[in-house]
Backbone as JSON, one array per atom type, in Angstrom:
{
  "sequence": "MAGTKAVGAGGGDMAVLGIDPGQDKCGLAVVRGDAVLIKQVAPRAGYLKVLADWVHKFQVQQIVIGDGTGSARVVEEVKRALPQVPLKKVDERYTSEQARKLYWVEHPPRGWRRLLPVSMQTPPEPYDDYVAVILAQRFLQGQKR",
  "N": [[-117.0, -61.85, -121.44], [-115.85, -65.08, -121.85], [-117.46, -67.99, -123.71], [-118.17, -71.33, -122.4], [-116.28, -74.18, -123.57], [-116.12, -77.18, -125.12], [-114.03, -79.5, -126.15], [-112.72, -82.18, -128.09], [-112.22, -85.71, -127.2], [-110.34, -87.08, -125.18], [-108.04, -89.24, -123.9], [-106.86, -92.31, -122.29], [-105.08, -91.01, -120.15], [-103.78, -88.49, -117.66], [-106.33, -86.38, -115.81], [-105.73, -82.79, -116.06], [-106.51, -79.97, -114.62], [-106.11, -76.39, -115.3], [-105.2, -73.6, -113.95], [-105.49, -70.31, -114.78], [-104.76, -67.69, -112.79], [-106.73, -64.68, -112.17], [-107.08, -61.0, -111.59], [-109.85, -60.55, -111.75], [-111.1, -61.99, -113.35], [-110.98, -65.83, -114.12], [-108.72, -68.02, -115.82], [-109.52, -71.22, -117.14], [-108.89, -74.87, -117.55], [-109.21, -77.84, -118.81], [-107.09, -80.7, -119.37], [-106.43, -83.65, -120.89], [-103.95, -85.98, -121.95], [-103.12, -84.84, -125.02], [-105.22, -83.81, -125.46], [-107.66, -81.13, -125.32], [-110.47, -81.15, -123.11], [-112.11, -79.28, -122.08], [-112.66, -75.44, -121.77], [-112.49, -72.33, -120.53], [-113.24, -68.99, -119.55], [-114.03, -67.58, -116.44], [-115.4, -65.53, -113.98], [-113.99, -64.11, -111.15], [-115.76, -64.29, -109.19], [-117.42, -66.74, -109.57], [-115.67, -68.94, -110.12], [-115.04, -70.91, -108.4], [-117.23, -72.83, -108.02], [-117.23, -73.81, -110.64], [-115.04, -75.14, -110.95], [-115.15, -77.02, -109.09], [-117.35, -78.65, -110.12], [-116.06, -79.49, -112.41], [-113.8, -81.11, -111.71], [-115.37, -82.95, -110.3], [-116.73, -84.04, -112.94], [-114.7, -84.56, -114.84], [-113.15, -86.08, -113.43], [-110.62, -85.08, -112.54], [-107.37, -85.33, -111.54], [-105.09, -83.54, -110.89], [-104.26, -80.5, -109.93], [-103.27, -77.38, -111.29], [-101.93, -74.36, -110.89], [-101.06, -71.14, -112.34], [-97.77, -69.72, -111.71], [-98.06, -66.52, -111.49], [-98.4, -63.04, -110.6], [-100.45, -62.61, -107.56], [-101.23, -64.97, -107.36], [-101.14, -66.68, -104.94], [-103.62, -66.05, -103.51], [-105.29, -67.48, -104.94], [-104.4, -69.77, -104.8], [-104.86, -70.73, -102.08], [-107.61, -70.38, -102.0], [-108.46, -72.4, -103.62], [-107.2, -74.83, -102.32], [-108.61, -74.53, -99.99], [-111.22, -75.15, -101.2], [-110.98, -77.75, -102.42], [-109.82, -79.62, -101.08], [-108.96, -82.35, -101.74], [-107.74, -82.83, -104.02], [-104.68, -82.97, -105.48], [-102.48, -79.99, -105.78], [-100.33, -77.93, -107.7], [-98.17, -75.63, -108.18], [-97.34, -73.52, -111.37], [-94.81, -72.54, -113.89], [-95.17, -69.52, -115.05], [-94.23, -67.97, -117.05], [-94.1, -66.39, -119.9], [-96.31, -67.25, -121.05], [-98.72, -65.91, -121.84], [-97.95, -64.92, -124.43], [-97.82, -67.19, -125.92], [-100.25, -68.27, -125.37], [-101.88, -66.36, -127.21], [-100.89, -66.92, -129.52], [-102.06, -69.39, -129.98], [-104.6, -69.03, -129.88], [-105.07, -67.5, -132.4], [-104.6, -69.32, -133.98], [-106.55, -71.04, -133.67], [-108.65, -69.35, -134.07], [-108.75, -67.9, -136.56], [-107.78, -64.62, -137.92], [-110.23, -62.55, -139.94], [-111.5, -60.99, -143.12], [-110.19, -57.73, -143.49], [-108.23, -58.04, -141.41], [-106.95, -60.26, -141.83], [-104.85, -59.28, -143.26], [-102.91, -58.01, -141.55], [-100.14, -59.1, -139.79], [-100.4, -61.49, -137.24], [-99.22, -61.23, -134.87], [-99.27, -58.49, -134.41], [-101.66, -58.09, -133.35], [-104.49, -57.92, -131.05], [-106.09, -60.33, -129.45], [-109.68, -60.5, -130.07], [-111.57, -61.03, -127.69], [-111.42, -62.18, -124.31], [-108.77, -64.38, -123.43], [-107.85, -66.01, -121.48], [-108.35, -68.6, -120.98], [-106.93, -70.04, -122.66], [-104.37, -69.84, -121.75], [-104.52, -71.32, -119.34], [-104.71, -73.67, -120.53], [-102.33, -73.8, -121.61], [-100.71, -74.06, -119.25], [-101.75, -76.26, -118.03], [-100.53, -77.96, -120.11], [-97.9, -77.5, -119.64], [-97.53, -79.06, -117.21], [-98.11, -81.39, -117.43], [-95.99, -82.12, -119.55], [-93.92, -82.0, -117.95], [-94.24, -84.21, -116.61], [-93.81, -86.29, -118.12], [-90.81, -86.32, -118.36]],
  "CA": [[-116.55, -63.23, -121.11], [-116.0, -66.22, -123.17], [-118.57, -69.22, -123.18], [-117.55, -72.47, -122.12], [-116.12, -74.81, -124.97], [-115.58, -78.42, -124.83], [-113.26, -80.0, -127.18], [-112.34, -83.38, -128.19], [-112.83, -86.63, -126.04], [-109.54, -87.42, -124.51], [-107.24, -90.69, -123.79], [-106.79, -92.67, -120.53], [-104.25, -90.11, -119.57], [-104.05, -88.09, -116.43], [-106.95, -85.3, -116.27], [-105.32, -82.04, -115.5], [-107.27, -78.52, -114.33], [-105.14, -75.56, -115.22], [-106.01, -71.99, -113.79], [-104.72, -68.93, -115.03], [-105.35, -66.68, -111.71], [-106.5, -63.21, -112.35], [-107.89, -60.28, -110.36], [-111.04, -60.12, -111.99], [-111.54, -63.34, -114.09], [-109.6, -66.92, -113.98], [-108.86, -69.0, -117.03], [-109.8, -72.31, -116.5], [-109.08, -75.49, -118.83], [-109.03, -79.34, -118.22], [-106.59, -81.08, -120.55], [-106.0, -85.02, -120.8], [-102.87, -86.03, -122.58], [-103.22, -84.34, -126.17], [-106.94, -83.69, -125.56], [-108.55, -80.08, -124.48], [-111.4, -81.5, -123.0], [-113.04, -77.88, -121.58], [-111.82, -74.24, -121.24], [-113.76, -71.14, -120.07], [-112.95, -67.71, -118.73], [-115.16, -67.69, -115.36], [-115.63, -64.62, -113.33], [-113.52, -64.86, -109.97], [-116.94, -64.57, -108.24], [-117.93, -67.88, -109.28], [-114.9, -69.86, -110.68], [-114.75, -72.25, -107.61], [-117.99, -73.65, -108.58], [-117.07, -74.21, -112.16], [-113.92, -76.24, -110.68], [-115.61, -78.43, -108.47], [-118.13, -79.21, -111.35], [-115.17, -80.28, -113.37], [-113.18, -81.89, -111.07], [-116.08, -84.48, -110.56], [-117.45, -84.52, -114.24], [-113.87, -84.95, -115.85], [-112.26, -86.78, -112.52], [-109.35, -84.26, -112.47], [-106.59, -86.01, -110.57], [-104.36, -82.75, -110.52], [-104.75, -78.65, -110.56], [-102.05, -76.72, -111.65], [-102.01, -72.73, -111.22], [-99.84, -70.0, -112.79], [-97.19, -68.74, -110.32], [-97.85, -65.3, -111.38], [-99.01, -62.35, -109.35], [-102.04, -62.72, -107.16], [-101.79, -66.39, -107.48], [-101.24, -67.13, -103.65], [-104.9, -66.06, -102.93], [-106.19, -68.42, -105.71], [-104.13, -71.43, -104.35], [-105.47, -70.94, -100.71], [-109.02, -70.47, -102.04], [-108.63, -73.83, -104.38], [-107.0, -75.38, -101.55], [-109.95, -74.88, -98.86], [-112.69, -75.57, -101.72], [-110.83, -78.91, -103.19], [-108.62, -80.31, -100.59], [-108.72, -83.84, -101.91], [-107.07, -82.87, -105.54], [-103.24, -82.39, -105.46], [-102.28, -78.61, -106.16], [-99.04, -77.63, -107.84], [-97.95, -74.09, -108.97], [-96.49, -74.21, -112.66], [-94.16, -71.28, -114.32], [-95.89, -68.89, -115.88], [-93.77, -67.32, -118.07], [-94.6, -66.55, -121.74], [-97.89, -68.26, -121.3], [-99.73, -64.82, -122.64], [-97.74, -64.69, -125.72], [-98.15, -68.73, -126.48], [-101.86, -68.12, -125.74], [-102.22, -65.33, -127.93], [-100.49, -67.42, -130.82], [-102.66, -70.65, -130.07], [-105.89, -68.29, -130.17], [-105.3, -66.93, -133.57], [-104.67, -70.77, -134.83], [-108.25, -71.83, -133.79], [-109.51, -68.35, -134.72], [-107.74, -67.03, -137.65], [-108.56, -63.38, -138.64], [-110.98, -62.95, -141.4], [-111.45, -59.85, -143.37], [-109.14, -57.15, -143.51], [-107.75, -58.4, -140.35], [-106.04, -61.34, -142.09], [-103.76, -58.91, -143.72], [-102.1, -57.8, -140.65], [-99.56, -60.02, -139.03], [-101.68, -61.82, -136.27], [-98.46, -60.7, -133.98], [-99.65, -57.11, -134.01], [-103.43, -58.04, -133.28], [-104.82, -58.58, -129.89], [-107.58, -61.16, -129.59], [-111.35, -59.42, -129.44], [-112.07, -61.6, -126.57], [-110.03, -62.69, -123.27], [-108.1, -65.69, -124.08], [-107.2, -66.5, -120.21], [-108.64, -70.2, -120.94], [-105.79, -70.76, -123.51], [-103.05, -69.61, -120.77], [-104.7, -72.36, -118.37], [-104.45, -74.66, -121.28], [-100.69, -74.12, -121.68], [-100.1, -74.2, -118.0], [-101.87, -77.78, -117.95], [-99.78, -79.13, -120.84], [-96.3, -77.68, -119.21], [-97.37, -79.55, -116.15], [-98.02, -82.99, -118.39], [-95.06, -82.31, -120.63], [-93.11, -82.31, -117.28], [-94.41, -85.59, -115.95], [-92.98, -87.42, -119.29], [-89.64, -86.56, -118.44]],
  "C": [[-116.73, -64.44, -121.9], [-116.85, -67.32, -122.46], [-117.48, -70.5, -122.79], [-117.04, -73.31, -123.51], [-115.45, -75.92, -124.81], [-115.09, -78.99, -126.47], [-112.7, -81.26, -127.03], [-112.77, -84.81, -127.02], [-111.58, -87.21, -125.29], [-109.17, -88.82, -124.27], [-107.61, -91.33, -122.46], [-105.57, -91.84, -119.79], [-104.8, -89.41, -118.34], [-105.2, -86.96, -116.7], [-106.25, -83.95, -115.43], [-106.04, -80.69, -115.61], [-106.22, -77.58, -114.59], [-106.01, -74.19, -115.03], [-104.84, -71.02, -114.19], [-105.31, -67.89, -114.09], [-105.31, -65.38, -112.33], [-107.17, -62.28, -111.3], [-109.44, -60.31, -110.67], [-112.02, -61.56, -112.18], [-110.26, -64.43, -113.92], [-109.93, -67.25, -115.67], [-108.53, -70.19, -116.74], [-109.84, -73.64, -117.91], [-108.79, -76.79, -118.2], [-108.52, -79.94, -119.45], [-106.33, -82.91, -120.06], [-105.2, -85.51, -122.11], [-102.71, -84.85, -123.64], [-104.38, -83.49, -126.01], [-107.01, -82.08, -124.71], [-109.88, -80.5, -124.14], [-112.79, -80.46, -122.72], [-112.17, -77.03, -121.38], [-112.98, -73.42, -121.29], [-112.79, -70.12, -119.29], [-114.12, -67.34, -117.99], [-114.52, -66.66, -114.48], [-115.05, -65.26, -111.99], [-114.75, -65.23, -108.93], [-117.56, -66.08, -108.28], [-117.27, -69.17, -109.92], [-114.74, -71.04, -109.84], [-116.05, -73.34, -107.56], [-117.87, -74.17, -109.81], [-115.9, -75.26, -111.91], [-114.31, -77.41, -110.01], [-116.56, -79.57, -109.26], [-117.19, -80.06, -112.21], [-114.49, -80.99, -112.91], [-113.95, -83.11, -110.83], [-116.71, -84.96, -111.95], [-116.26, -84.98, -115.08], [-112.59, -85.84, -114.89], [-110.74, -86.47, -112.69], [-108.76, -84.87, -111.44], [-105.51, -84.74, -110.19], [-104.96, -81.23, -110.97], [-103.26, -78.11, -110.3], [-102.63, -74.96, -111.89], [-100.75, -71.96, -111.44], [-99.12, -69.59, -111.56], [-97.14, -67.21, -110.32], [-98.16, -64.42, -110.35], [-100.29, -62.52, -108.96], [-102.08, -64.46, -107.26], [-101.94, -67.07, -106.39], [-102.57, -67.06, -103.02], [-105.46, -67.07, -103.56], [-105.82, -69.92, -105.09], [-104.75, -71.38, -103.18], [-106.82, -70.8, -100.88], [-109.37, -71.89, -102.66], [-108.35, -74.91, -103.3], [-108.24, -75.88, -100.41], [-111.18, -75.49, -99.81], [-112.12, -77.23, -102.26], [-109.4, -79.4, -102.47], [-108.24, -81.53, -100.72], [-107.96, -83.74, -103.26], [-105.76, -81.96, -105.21], [-103.1, -80.98, -106.18], [-100.74, -78.53, -106.39], [-98.82, -76.16, -108.51], [-97.0, -74.26, -110.62], [-95.89, -72.29, -113.21], [-95.47, -70.59, -115.4], [-95.68, -68.18, -116.97], [-93.7, -67.49, -119.16], [-95.74, -67.23, -122.06], [-98.69, -67.17, -122.15], [-99.15, -65.07, -123.91], [-98.03, -66.23, -126.37], [-99.67, -68.91, -126.38], [-102.55, -67.49, -126.77], [-102.35, -66.17, -129.41], [-101.56, -68.56, -130.91], [-104.27, -69.99, -130.34], [-106.29, -67.87, -131.41], [-105.17, -68.32, -134.52], [-106.02, -70.99, -134.84], [-109.28, -70.9, -134.08], [-109.1, -67.17, -135.54], [-108.53, -65.51, -137.99], [-109.2, -63.33, -140.01], [-111.08, -61.09, -141.73], [-110.29, -59.0, -143.61], [-108.01, -57.08, -142.37], [-106.57, -59.34, -140.32], [-104.89, -60.65, -143.23], [-102.51, -58.35, -143.03], [-101.59, -58.95, -139.78], [-100.34, -60.11, -137.69], [-100.61, -61.24, -134.91], [-98.48, -59.04, -133.51], [-101.12, -56.84, -133.76], [-103.23, -58.66, -132.05], [-106.25, -59.39, -130.26], [-108.77, -60.12, -129.34], [-111.93, -60.09, -128.23], [-110.77, -62.18, -125.52], [-109.61, -64.0, -123.66], [-107.25, -66.12, -122.72], [-107.02, -68.31, -120.07], [-107.5, -70.7, -121.82], [-104.52, -70.56, -122.77], [-103.43, -71.11, -119.87], [-104.28, -73.81, -119.19], [-102.68, -75.19, -121.64], [-100.06, -74.33, -120.35], [-100.81, -75.89, -117.65], [-100.88, -78.71, -118.61], [-98.21, -78.67, -120.29], [-96.48, -78.61, -118.14], [-97.11, -81.28, -116.66], [-96.76, -83.12, -119.32], [-93.86, -82.8, -119.31], [-92.67, -83.76, -116.71], [-93.82, -86.76, -116.97], [-91.49, -87.31, -119.01], [-89.03, -87.21, -117.45]]
}
């Protein structure tokens, strides 16, 4: 499991919490404007506590969840735990590929791995948190239109 990572300061835009639902773990991220405030891969057993903490700490105004397989159960869990925060499903197509690219931008391969194209490599740790970032960014981009 990847640790919690806080990044940037953020602006005055809406804080959106992205969730990439999974069977055993969930990717989580809070995005405000162009800034990723925090991201983490959390076990399913404890992700609701993390969400509640982040909703309070970052004054989250919107939760978005990827619409992939298994998302219905997570949607119901989040609605029960945080009924005061609006929730929307977001198209999850191609997010894994985009997340892998984003991972390698932030963690360039070293040593002999830098000789291989990153498109042929798999990150050495879960990158579901990057998927959550992309889901939140997709929602925010849709709001600008």
